[in-house]
C-alpha positions as a Markdown table, in Angstrom:
| # | Residue | x | y | z |
|---|---|---|---|---|
| 1 | Met | 35.5 | -92.8 | -36.3 |
| 2 | Lys | 33.0 | -90.0 | -35.5 |
| 3 | Asn | 35.9 | -87.4 | -36.2 |
| 4 | Tyr | 36.2 | -88.6 | -39.8 |
| 5 | Lys | 32.5 | -89.1 | -40.7 |
| 6 | Leu | 31.8 | -85.6 | -42.0 |
| 7 | Pro | 34.9 | -85.3 | -44.3 |
| 8 | Phe | 34.1 | -88.8 | -45.7 |
| 9 | Val | 30.5 | -87.9 | -46.5 |
| 10 | Ile | 31.6 | -84.6 | -48.2 |
| 11 | Ala | 34.1 | -86.5 | -50.3 |
| 12 | Leu | 31.6 | -89.2 | -51.2 |
| 13 | Ser | 28.9 | -86.6 | -52.2 |
| 14 | Phe | 31.4 | -84.7 | -54.3 |
| 15 | His | 32.4 | -87.9 | -56.2 |
| 16 | Leu | 28.8 | -88.9 | -56.8 |
| 17 | Ala | 27.9 | -85.4 | -58.1 |
| 18 | Leu | 30.9 | -85.4 | -60.3 |
| 19 | Phe | 30.1 | -88.8 | -61.7 |
| 20 | Val | 26.5 | -87.8 | -62.5 |
| 21 | Leu | 27.7 | -84.6 | -64.1 |
| 22 | Val | 30.1 | -86.5 | -66.3 |
| 23 | Phe | 27.6 | -89.1 | -67.2 |
| 24 | Phe | 25.0 | -86.5 | -68.2 |
| 25 | Ser | 27.5 | -84.5 | -70.2 |
| 26 | Ile | 28.5 | -87.6 | -72.2 |
| 27 | Ser | 24.9 | -88.6 | -72.9 |
| 28 | Gln | 24.0 | -85.2 | -74.2 |
| 29 | Met | 27.0 | -84.6 | -76.3 |
| 30 | Pro | 26.9 | -85.3 | -80.1 |
| 31 | Thr | 28.9 | -88.2 | -81.4 |
| 32 | Lys | 32.5 | -87.3 | -81.6 |
| 33 | Pro | 35.6 | -89.1 | -82.6 |
| 34 | Met | 37.0 | -91.6 | -80.1 |
| 35 | Ala | 40.2 | -89.7 | -79.7 |
| 36 | Gln | 38.3 | -86.6 | -78.5 |
| 37 | Val | 36.3 | -88.7 | -76.0 |
| 38 | Gln | 39.4 | -90.3 | -74.5 |
| 39 | Ala | 41.1 | -86.9 | -74.1 |
| 40 | Lys | 38.0 | -85.6 | -72.3 |
| 41 | Ser | 38.1 | -88.6 | -69.9 |
| 42 | Val | 41.7 | -88.0 | -69.1 |
| 43 | Asp | 41.0 | -84.4 | -68.1 |
| 44 | Ile | 38.1 | -85.6 | -65.8 |
| 45 | Val | 40.2 | -88.2 | -64.1 |
| 46 | Lys | 42.9 | -85.5 | -63.4 |
| 47 | Ala | 40.3 | -83.2 | -61.9 |
| 48 | Val | 39.0 | -86.0 | -59.7 |
| 49 | Thr | 42.5 | -86.8 | -58.6 |
| 50 | Val | 43.2 | -83.2 | -57.7 |
| 51 | Asn | 40.0 | -82.8 | -55.8 |
| 52 | Gln | 40.7 | -86.0 | -53.9 |
| 53 | Gln | 44.1 | -84.6 | -52.9 |
| 54 | Gln | 42.5 | -81.5 | -51.6 |
| 55 | Val | 40.0 | -83.5 | -49.6 |
| 56 | Asn | 42.8 | -85.6 | -48.1 |
| 57 | Ser | 44.7 | -82.5 | -47.2 |
| 58 | Glu | 41.6 | -81.0 | -45.6 |
| 59 | Val | 41.0 | -84.2 | -43.7 |
| 60 | Ala | 44.6 | -84.2 | -42.5 |
| 61 | Lys | 44.3 | -80.6 | -41.4 |
| 62 | Ile | 41.1 | -81.3 | -39.5 |
| 63 | Lys | 42.8 | -84.3 | -37.8 |
| 64 | His | 45.8 | -82.2 | -36.8 |
| 65 | Gln | 43.5 | -79.4 | -35.4 |
| 66 | Gln | 41.5 | -82.0 | -33.4 |
| 67 | Leu | 44.8 | -83.6 | -32.1 |
| 68 | Val | 46.1 | -80.1 | -31.0 |
| 69 | Lys | 42.7 | -79.4 | -29.4 |
| 70 | Gln | 42.8 | -82.8 | -27.5 |
| 71 | Glu | 46.4 | -82.2 | -26.3 |
| 72 | Ala | 45.4 | -78.7 | -25.1 |
| 73 | Gln | 42.4 | -80.1 | -23.3 |
| 74 | Gln | 44.5 | -82.9 | -21.8 |
| 75 | Ala | 47.1 | -80.4 | -20.6 |
| 76 | Lys | 44.3 | -78.2 | -19.0 |
| 77 | Leu | 42.9 | -81.3 | -17.3 |
| 78 | Ser | 46.3 | -82.2 | -15.9 |
| 79 | Ala | 46.8 | -78.7 | -14.6 |
| 80 | Leu | 43.4 | -78.7 | -12.9 |
| 81 | Lys | 44.1 | -82.1 | -11.4 |
| 82 | Lys | 47.4 | -80.8 | -10.0 |
| 83 | Gln | 45.7 | -77.7 | -8.5 |
| 84 | Glu | 43.1 | -80.0 | -6.9 |
| 85 | Gln | 45.8 | -82.1 | -5.4 |
| 86 | Gln | 47.6 | -79.0 | -4.0 |
| 87 | Leu | 44.3 | -77.7 | -2.6 |
| 88 | Gln | 43.7 | -81.1 | -0.9 |
| 89 | Gln | 47.1 | -81.1 | 0.6 |
| 90 | Arg | 46.6 | -77.5 | 2.0 |
| 91 | Lys | 43.2 | -78.6 | 3.3 |
| 92 | His | 44.7 | -81.6 | 5.1 |
| 93 | Ala | 47.5 | -79.4 | 6.6 |
| 94 | Gln | 45.0 | -76.9 | 7.9 |
| 95 | Gln | 42.9 | -79.6 | 9.4 |
| 96 | Arg | 45.9 | -81.1 | 11.3 |
| 97 | Ser | 46.7 | -77.6 | 12.5 |
| 98 | Ile | 43.1 | -77.1 | 13.8 |
| 99 | Glu | 43.1 | -80.4 | 15.6 |
| 100 | Lys | 46.4 | -79.6 | 17.2 |
| 101 | Met | 45.1 | -76.2 | 18.5 |
| 102 | Arg | 42.0 | -77.9 | 19.8 |
| 103 | Ala | 44.0 | -80.4 | 21.8 |
| 104 | Gln | 46.2 | -77.7 | 23.3 |
| 105 | Lys | 43.1 | -75.7 | 24.2 |
| 106 | Lys | 41.6 | -78.7 | 25.9 |
| 107 | Gln | 44.8 | -79.4 | 27.9 |
| 108 | Leu | 44.9 | -75.7 | 29.0 |
| 109 | Leu | 41.3 | -75.7 | 30.0 |
| 110 | Ala | 41.7 | -78.9 | 32.1 |
| 111 | Lys | 44.7 | -77.4 | 33.8 |
| 112 | Gln | 42.8 | -74.2 | 34.6 |
| 113 | Gln | 39.8 | -76.2 | 36.0 |
| 114 | Ala | 42.1 | -78.2 | 38.2 |
| 115 | Ser | 43.7 | -75.0 | 39.5 |
| 116 | Glu | 40.3 | -73.5 | 40.2 |
| 117 | Lys | 39.2 | -76.6 | 42.0 |
| 118 | Ala | 42.2 | -76.6 | 44.3 |
| 119 | Ala | 41.7 | -72.9 | 45.0 |
| 120 | Lys | 38.0 | -73.5 | 46.0 |
| 121 | Gln | 39.1 | -76.4 | 48.3 |
| 122 | Arg | 41.6 | -74.1 | 50.0 |
| 123 | Leu | 39.0 | -71.4 | 50.3 |
| 124 | Ala | 36.5 | -73.8 | 51.8 |
| 125 | Lys | 39.1 | -74.9 | 54.3 |
| 126 | Leu | 39.9 | -71.4 | 55.4 |
| 127 | Gln | 36.1 | -70.6 | 55.7 |
| 128 | Lys | 35.8 | -73.7 | 57.9 |
| 129 | Gln | 38.7 | -72.5 | 60.1 |
| 130 | Gln | 37.2 | -69.0 | 60.3 |
| 131 | Ser | 33.8 | -70.5 | 61.4 |
| 132 | Ala | 35.6 | -72.5 | 64.1 |
| 133 | Gln | 37.4 | -69.4 | 65.3 |
| 134 | Lys | 34.2 | -67.4 | 65.4 |
| 135 | Gln | 32.6 | -70.1 | 67.6 |
| 136 | Gln | 35.6 | -70.0 | 69.8 |
| 137 | Leu | 35.3 | -66.3 | 70.2 |
| 138 | Gln | 31.6 | -66.7 | 71.1 |
| 139 | Asp | 32.6 | -69.2 | 73.8 |
| 140 | Ile | 35.1 | -66.8 | 75.2 |
| 141 | Ile | 32.5 | -64.0 | 75.3 |
| 142 | Lys | 30.2 | -66.4 | 77.1 |
| 143 | Gln | 32.9 | -67.3 | 79.6 |
| 144 | Lys | 33.5 | -63.6 | 80.1 |
| 145 | Gln | 29.9 | -63.0 | 81.0 |
| 146 | Gln | 29.9 | -65.9 | 83.3 |
| 147 | Ala | 33.1 | -64.7 | 84.9 |
| 148 | Lys | 31.5 | -61.3 | 85.4 |
| 149 | Asp | 28.6 | -62.9 | 87.0 |
| 150 | Asn | 30.9 | -64.9 | 89.2 |
| 151 | Leu | 32.8 | -61.7 | 90.1 |
| 152 | Ala | 29.6 | -60.0 | 90.9 |
| 153 | Gln | 28.7 | -62.8 | 93.3 |
| 154 | Gln | 32.1 | -62.7 | 94.8 |
| 155 | Gln | 31.8 | -58.9 | 95.3 |
| 156 | Ala | 28.4 | -59.3 | 96.9 |
| 157 | Ala | 29.8 | -62.0 | 99.2 |
| 158 | Ala | 32.7 | -59.7 | 100.1 |
| 159 | Asp | 30.4 | -56.8 | 100.9 |
| 160 | Ala | 28.2 | -59.1 | 102.9 |
| 161 | Ala | 31.1 | -60.3 | 104.9 |
| 162 | Lys | 32.5 | -56.8 | 105.2 |
| 163 | Ala | 35.9 | -58.4 | 105.1 |
| 164 | Lys | 38.2 | -55.7 | 103.8 |
| 165 | Ser | 41.0 | -58.1 | 103.0 |
| 166 | Ala | 38.6 | -60.5 | 101.3 |
| 167 | Lys | 37.2 | -57.6 | 99.3 |
| 168 | Ala | 40.7 | -56.5 | 98.3 |
| 169 | Ala | 41.5 | -60.1 | 97.3 |
| 170 | Val | 38.4 | -60.3 | 95.2 |
| 171 | Gln | 39.1 | -57.1 | 93.5 |
| 172 | Lys | 42.6 | -58.2 | 92.7 |
| 173 | His | 41.3 | -61.4 | 91.4 |
| 174 | Met | 38.8 | -59.6 | 89.3 |
| 175 | Ala | 41.5 | -57.4 | 87.8 |
| 176 | Gln | 43.7 | -60.3 | 87.0 |
| 177 | Gln | 40.8 | -62.2 | 85.4 |
| 178 | Met | 39.7 | -59.2 | 83.5 |
| 179 | Gln | 43.2 | -58.8 | 82.2 |
| 180 | Gln | 43.4 | -62.5 | 81.2 |
| 181 | Glu | 40.0 | -62.2 | 79.4 |
| 182 | Gln | 41.2 | -59.1 | 77.6 |
| 183 | Gln | 44.3 | -61.0 | 76.5 |
| 184 | Gln | 42.2 | -63.9 | 75.3 |
| 185 | Leu | 39.9 | -61.5 | 73.4 |
| 186 | Ala | 42.9 | -59.8 | 71.9 |
| 187 | Ala | 44.3 | -63.2 | 70.9 |
| 188 | Ala | 41.0 | -64.3 | 69.4 |
| 189 | Lys | 40.7 | -61.0 | 67.5 |
| 190 | Asn | 44.3 | -61.4 | 66.2 |
| 191 | Arg | 43.5 | -65.0 | 65.0 |
| 192 | Gln | 40.3 | -63.7 | 63.3 |
| 193 | Ile | 42.4 | -61.0 | 61.5 |
| 194 | Gln | 45.0 | -63.5 | 60.5 |
| 195 | Ser | 42.3 | -65.8 | 59.2 |
| 196 | Glu | 41.0 | -62.9 | 57.0 |
| 197 | Val | 44.5 | -62.2 | 55.9 |
| 198 | Asp | 45.1 | -65.8 | 55.0 |
| 199 | Lys | 41.8 | -65.9 | 53.1 |
| 200 | Tyr | 42.6 | -62.9 | 50.9 |
| 201 | Lys | 46.1 | -64.2 | 50.3 |
| 202 | Ala | 44.7 | -67.4 | 49.1 |
| 203 | Leu | 42.4 | -65.5 | 46.7 |
| 204 | Ile | 45.3 | -63.4 | 45.5 |
| 205 | Ile | 47.4 | -66.5 | 44.9 |
| 206 | Ala | 44.6 | -68.3 | 43.0 |
| 207 | Gln | 44.0 | -65.3 | 40.8 |
| 208 | Ile | 47.7 | -64.9 | 39.9 |
| 209 | Arg | 48.0 | -68.7 | 39.2 |
| 210 | Gln | 45.1 | -68.4 | 36.7 |
| 211 | Gln | 47.1 | -65.9 | 34.7 |
| 212 | Trp | 50.5 | -67.5 | 35.1 |
| 213 | Ile | 51.8 | -69.3 | 32.0 |
| 214 | Val | 54.8 | -71.2 | 33.1 |
| 215 | Pro | 57.5 | -71.6 | 30.4 |
| 216 | Asn | 58.2 | -75.1 | 29.2 |
| 217 | Gly | 61.1 | -77.1 | 30.8 |
| 218 | Val | 61.0 | -75.3 | 34.1 |
| 219 | Gly | 61.6 | -77.5 | 37.1 |
| 220 | Gln | 59.7 | -77.4 | 40.4 |
| 221 | Asp | 62.7 | -76.7 | 42.5 |
| 222 | Val | 63.2 | -73.1 | 41.4 |
| 223 | Ser | 61.4 | -70.1 | 42.8 |
| 224 | Cys | 61.6 | -66.3 | 42.8 |
| 225 | Glu | 60.5 | -63.7 | 45.4 |
| 226 | Leu | 58.3 | -60.7 | 44.4 |
| 227 | Met | 57.4 | -57.5 | 46.1 |
| 228 | Ile | 53.9 | -56.2 | 45.1 |
| 229 | Lys | 52.5 | -52.8 | 45.9 |
| 230 | Leu | 48.7 | -52.5 | 45.8 |
| 231 | Ala | 46.2 | -49.7 | 45.7 |
| 232 | Ser | 43.1 | -49.8 | 48.0 |
| 233 | Asp | 41.0 | -51.3 | 45.2 |
| 234 | Gly | 43.5 | -54.1 | 44.6 |
| 235 | Thr | 45.2 | -52.5 | 41.5 |
| 236 | Val | 48.8 | -53.5 | 41.2 |
| 237 | Leu | 50.8 | -50.3 | 41.4 |
| 238 | Asn | 54.2 | -52.0 | 41.1 |
| 239 | Ala | 55.8 | -55.4 | 41.2 |
| 240 | Asn | 59.5 | -55.9 | 41.6 |
| 241 | Met | 61.8 | -59.0 | 41.6 |
| 242 | Val | 63.4 | -59.2 | 45.1 |
| 243 | Arg | 65.1 | -62.5 | 44.4 |
| 244 | Ser | 65.5 | -64.0 | 40.9 |
| 245 | Ser | 64.9 | -67.7 | 40.2 |
| 246 | Gly | 67.9 | -67.7 | 37.9 |
| 247 | Asn | 65.6 | -68.3 | 34.9 |
| 248 | Pro | 64.8 | -65.0 | 33.2 |
| 249 | Ala | 61.8 | -66.5 | 31.4 |
| 250 | Leu | 60.3 | -67.8 | 34.6 |
| 251 | Asp | 60.9 | -64.4 | 36.3 |
| 252 | Ser | 59.3 | -62.5 | 33.4 |
| 253 | Ser | 56.3 | -64.8 | 33.3 |
| 254 | Ala | 55.7 | -64.4 | 37.1 |
| 255 | Leu | 55.7 | -60.6 | 36.8 |
| 256 | Thr | 53.4 | -60.7 | 33.8 |
| 257 | Ala | 51.0 | -62.9 | 35.7 |
| 258 | Val | 50.8 | -60.4 | 38.6 |
| 259 | Tyr | 50.0 | -57.5 | 36.3 |
| 260 | Lys | 47.5 | -59.5 | 34.2 |
| 261 | Ala | 45.7 | -60.6 | 37.5 |
| 262 | Ser | 45.2 | -56.9 | 38.5 |
| 263 | Pro | 43.1 | -55.8 | 40.3 |
| 264 | Leu | 43.7 | -58.4 | 43.0 |
| 265 | Pro | 41.1 | -59.2 | 45.7 |
| 266 | Val | 41.8 | -57.2 | 48.9 |
| 267 | Pro | 39.7 | -56.6 | 52.1 |
| 268 | Glu | 37.6 | -53.4 | 52.3 |
| 269 | Asn | 38.5 | -53.0 | 56.0 |
| 270 | Pro | 41.3 | -50.3 | 56.0 |
| 271 | Lys | 43.0 | -52.0 | 59.0 |
| 272 | Leu | 43.1 | -55.3 | 57.2 |
| 273 | Phe | 44.2 | -53.7 | 53.9 |
| 274 | Ala | 47.2 | -52.2 | 55.6 |
| 275 | Lys | 48.7 | -55.6 | 55.6 |
| 276 | Phe | 48.3 | -55.8 | 51.8 |
| 277 | Lys | 49.8 | -52.5 | 50.8 |
| 278 | Gln | 53.1 | -54.1 | 50.3 |
| 279 | Leu | 52.8 | -57.9 | 49.7 |
| 280 | Asp | 55.8 | -60.2 | 49.7 |
| 281 | Leu | 55.2 | -63.4 | 47.6 |
| 282 | Thr | 57.5 | -66.3 | 46.8 |
| 283 | Val | 56.4 | -68.1 | 43.6 |
| 284 | Arg | 57.3 | -71.5 | 42.2 |
| 285 | Pro | 56.1 | -73.1 | 39.0 |
| 286 | Glu | 53.6 | -75.4 | 40.8 |
| 287 | Lys | 52.6 | -73.3 | 43.8 |
| 288 | Thr | 52.8 | -69.8 | 45.3 |
| 289 | Ile | 53.8 | -69.1 | 48.9 |
| 290 | Ala | 52.9 | -65.9 | 50.8 |
């Protein structure tokens, strides 16, 4: 209704003005014959009819323009609504992708934390063993000192008795005991060295495991053997596949983990490091064996 108010007011005003004009013209005109007056009225009616047709045509034109404008606006609104729906769909897809990546990151972090915890437990066990071996070494040293004291007493007794044969026997016993003690000390030292070697191997294994991304679908019953050459600072100089697991993806991931873990932890003692210049490792998806 609001769309037709203006044309209606214009048409009504035009008719009123025309009516007043005709009325005023008739009242001012001198008296004429009736035939002339009727002819004049016919001309006025025709003019009014023509003007009414123009008004109707203008109204129809305005209606058509408004209809076209409404259709264009409706089409624009439909296009905007479609774009909004597409944006919402892309937004939902991106949100699902972000949630999936977060879940994967959480799983990887949990797995890494479990691996680090197991490595710390093994390291604590090795340190405990090392402490026990150190105490054992101290006991051996104490026994050695006591043995020396005993030997000294035996030697004094032999001198006092001036028994040549007893003295010789004591000396022989001393030599045997000294040899035995030296063997015990050597064995204890070897155990201590082996303990250090095992500790650093455990550290190396833990560091490689942290970098190892095992391919999906690999079973636990497969393994491969690697030969790793190290510099004195632990840098991986070379890593070769000595025995393949039969799975190229697993072999490649194992070698990649070794290089990514470089430099590896190695002892500063040159004698101990000599055991790490060329390291032989057998690796499996769930564990690594030196």
